Phi, psi and omega in degrees: 000134175266133181264123183259322187250010184221167176229157175292151177263134178301118187303338175287347188266000183208155178261111190276340182046035178079001187286329185257000181283128001271003181277157174256146179292150179233157175222151182295142176291347184253031182304326182298330178294310179301317178298314180297322182291317179298321177293324176292323180297317177300316182293316177302317184297314185294322181288323184256336181247305181156185183293155178230075183294134177068020182265136177243333177063220186286346185260118177227225174300317174229152179288136183304309182292323181292332178267334181276337179233062188301323185271005183301136176300137181305326184283350177254344183302318184298313183294323179290323177294318178297317182292323179292318181295320180294324176299313179296319176299314177300315180300314180297318184291322179291322176295315179300312177300321178298317181297317178298312176301314179298316179297317182300316180293322178294322177299313180297312184293329179287334176282337182275345183276000000 
């Protein structure tokens, strides 16, 4: 198979835990598109929904979408990155709300005991 839209990832830049043996990880040549879209998604969220404290989303050492879909067409990468980032934001929001709700319930139940 010939790779058109990706390059190998330096094996020193990630911990494979045996997942890529004997294959090497690849990343999209267009990672910058995914990063820009993820940052825009976060800005959209802040503007329309609210703050996102402590959130990093898809952007870490490598962009989640760029490394999980390395051969994704560049014109589709942005849409997939946006959808994935919204998913991470929703997940993070639900976890945060769950922690707040749990803390509130513990506070209420401690008063009742």
